[in-house]
VOZAZA-576202 format. One record per residue (C-alpha): x negated, y, z; residue number from 0. Coordinates in nm, 3 decimals, always signed. Layout:
% residues N
((X,Y,Z),NUM)
...
This chain:
% residues 125
((-4.404,+1.821,-8.187),0)
((-4.541,+2.156,-8.073),1)
((-4.916,+2.197,-8.098),2)
((-5.113,+2.487,-7.950),3)
((-5.479,+2.554,-8.023),4)
((-5.680,+2.831,-7.858),5)
((-5.990,+2.995,-8.002),6)
((-6.207,+3.302,-7.954),7)
((-6.380,+3.220,-7.628),8)
((-6.751,+3.260,-7.576),9)
((-7.038,+3.381,-7.362),10)
((-7.056,+3.758,-7.317),11)
((-7.203,+4.013,-7.079),12)
((-7.002,+4.210,-6.828),13)
((-6.820,+4.499,-6.991),14)
((-6.785,+4.325,-7.327),15)
((-6.464,+4.236,-7.509),16)
((-6.315,+3.919,-7.652),17)
((-5.993,+3.840,-7.833),18)
((-5.842,+3.499,-7.778),19)
((-5.603,+3.347,-8.029),20)
((-5.339,+3.079,-7.986),21)
((-5.220,+2.921,-8.308),22)
((-4.891,+2.736,-8.281),23)
((-4.732,+2.471,-8.498),24)
((-4.402,+2.288,-8.471),25)
((-4.215,+2.596,-8.349),26)
((-4.248,+2.967,-8.412),27)
((-4.383,+3.173,-8.123),28)
((-4.114,+3.435,-8.178),29)
((-3.845,+3.208,-8.034),30)
((-4.003,+3.141,-7.695),31)
((-4.198,+3.311,-7.419),32)
((-4.570,+3.245,-7.453),33)
((-4.822,+3.268,-7.172),34)
((-5.192,+3.269,-7.099),35)
((-5.335,+3.096,-6.793),36)
((-5.690,+3.043,-6.675),37)
((-5.872,+2.802,-6.449),38)
((-6.216,+2.851,-6.300),39)
((-6.423,+2.559,-6.162),40)
((-6.292,+2.445,-5.827),41)
((-5.988,+2.671,-5.844),42)
((-5.623,+2.624,-5.932),43)
((-5.484,+2.729,-6.266),44)
((-5.349,+3.083,-6.248),45)
((-5.122,+3.301,-6.455),46)
((-5.284,+3.576,-6.661),47)
((-5.028,+3.719,-6.903),48)
((-4.710,+3.641,-7.093),49)
((-4.505,+3.785,-7.376),50)
((-4.131,+3.738,-7.388),51)
((-3.933,+3.584,-7.669),52)
((-3.774,+3.814,-7.923),53)
((-3.784,+4.130,-7.711),54)
((-4.164,+4.125,-7.677),55)
((-4.170,+4.223,-7.311),56)
((-4.509,+4.165,-7.150),57)
((-4.623,+4.057,-6.805),58)
((-4.968,+4.061,-6.643),59)
((-5.134,+3.954,-6.324),60)
((-5.253,+4.261,-6.133),61)
((-5.621,+4.180,-6.172),62)
((-5.611,+4.221,-6.552),63)
((-5.369,+4.511,-6.592),64)
((-5.527,+4.789,-6.795),65)
((-5.793,+4.555,-6.932),66)
((-5.604,+4.273,-7.106),67)
((-5.332,+4.300,-7.369),68)
((-5.112,+4.016,-7.491),69)
((-4.950,+4.035,-7.833),70)
((-4.803,+3.815,-8.104),71)
((-4.805,+3.805,-8.482),72)
((-4.494,+3.620,-8.590),73)
((-4.603,+3.608,-8.954),74)
((-4.911,+3.411,-8.849),75)
((-4.730,+3.225,-8.570),76)
((-5.010,+3.330,-8.337),77)
((-5.037,+3.482,-7.989),78)
((-5.338,+3.691,-7.888),79)
((-5.504,+3.800,-7.567),80)
((-5.729,+4.102,-7.609),81)
((-5.970,+4.116,-7.316),82)
((-6.168,+4.434,-7.253),83)
((-6.409,+4.534,-6.977),84)
((-6.470,+4.172,-6.891),85)
((-6.600,+4.089,-6.545),86)
((-6.784,+3.781,-6.414),87)
((-6.471,+3.690,-6.219),88)
((-6.287,+3.651,-6.551),89)
((-6.499,+3.343,-6.624),90)
((-6.266,+3.047,-6.674),91)
((-6.112,+2.806,-6.920),92)
((-5.822,+2.995,-7.078),93)
((-5.507,+2.811,-7.178),94)
((-5.219,+2.909,-7.402),95)
((-4.878,+2.772,-7.307),96)
((-4.519,+2.768,-7.429),97)
((-4.246,+2.837,-7.175),98)
((-3.968,+2.581,-7.136),99)
((-3.793,+2.665,-6.810),100)
((-3.638,+2.996,-6.713),101)
((-3.512,+2.930,-6.363),102)
((-3.802,+3.102,-6.186),103)
((-4.088,+3.349,-6.232),104)
((-4.267,+3.380,-6.565),105)
((-4.594,+3.328,-6.377),106)
((-4.515,+2.977,-6.251),107)
((-4.692,+2.685,-6.418),108)
((-4.381,+2.468,-6.393),109)
((-4.199,+2.703,-6.632),110)
((-4.414,+2.586,-6.924),111)
((-4.419,+2.262,-7.120),112)
((-4.670,+2.263,-7.406),113)
((-5.033,+2.356,-7.342),114)
((-5.336,+2.399,-7.562),115)
((-5.670,+2.233,-7.482),116)
((-5.820,+2.564,-7.369),117)
((-6.105,+2.790,-7.475),118)
((-6.396,+2.877,-7.247),119)
((-6.473,+3.236,-7.151),120)
((-6.797,+3.299,-6.965),121)
((-6.897,+3.646,-6.849),122)
((-7.251,+3.702,-6.723),123)
((-7.362,+3.980,-6.490),124)
């Protein structure tokens, strides 16, 4: 069974950087599209970024373009999310997810099956 575990979250000040990691087991990340989502208190879970299988194409929500970078290390079976110039509005629980369905947009939650427990990112003013 696929297991995903996120790490790297924390409490930082605005303008700081963090790198989130998603360690996968049960299946190599190189064979599937992997995504990052986030959910703030009282809000719905939203798409942040994704990296395609094999071809390594990347996708980002407009609000993080130029600040966040998603990448993968197949040797370590790990996906990363480098977050720079963090803003208070980036505060949320960040989830790593493995895509299962490919009948719609890469940003849709229903395209993913396995999810990690999440790692908290808090950005103070």
